[in-house]
Structure formats: C-alpha cells, structure tokens
C-alpha positions, 0 to 999 in steps of 0.5 A, spaced: 529 312 311 527 305 310 531 300 313 531 292 315 534 288 321 537 282 323 538 279 330 541 272 332 541 269 339 546 265 342 547 262 349 553 263 353 557 258 350 556 261 343 551 256 340 546 258 335 539 258 338 534 263 333 535 268 328 530 273 325 529 279 321 524 284 318 525 289 312 521 295 310 520 299 316 521 306 316 526 310 321 527 317 322 535 317 322 541 312 321 541 312 329 534 310 329 536 304 324 541 302 329 537 302 335 531 298 332 534 291 331 536 292 339 529 293 340 527 287 336 532 283 339 530 284 346 523 283 345 525 276 342 529 275 348 523 276 352 518 272 348 523 266 349 523 267 356 531 269 357 533 273 363 540 276 361 541 279 354 548 281 351 547 287 346 552 287 340 552 293 335 557 296 331 554 303 333 559 306 338 553 312 339 548 307 341 552 302 346 555 309 349 548 311 350 546 304 353 552 304 358 551 312 360 543 312 360 544 319 356 539 317 350 539 321 344 533 324 342 533 321 336 532 314 339 529 316 346 522 312 344 526 306 341 530 305 347 525 307 352 520 302 349 525 296 351 522 290 354 
C-alpha cells in the first residue's frame, strides 16, 4: 500500500509555524499509514527543538494505542522509533 503524509506545526496559540509533506512511501496496513505521519511530525518537532508536542489524528486506534501503551503489532516499529 502506497501512502502520503502531511503535518502542520502550530504553537500554543494556534499560530502556524511550519508544514511538511511526503509522498510515495510504502505501508503494510492502513494503520501504518496513519502512524507514519505521527513519526514524521515528531521527528520534525525534535529537529526544531520543540520539547512538547500535541498529537492529533482521526485514527481512534492510533490515539488509544498511544494513550494506553498497547501498541498493535502493525505499528509497533513505527511507534517505537519515535524520537
């Protein structure tokens, strides 16, 4: 499955700071396609020196996995590689 991603960074006031995107990456599942932008956004945050990140996603499974720490095997590698 091929996918693309986009991420947007805003400050605590909602002001836009940076956006990015990437296309053509391969994913093993739809859930992996949801998790990949999370990884890319977190990596971008680290590169910009940000210490607190708020993650937003429309994937209930992904958000619950992050909240509970119960990571589905399909995204284990992606989540465990977060900076």
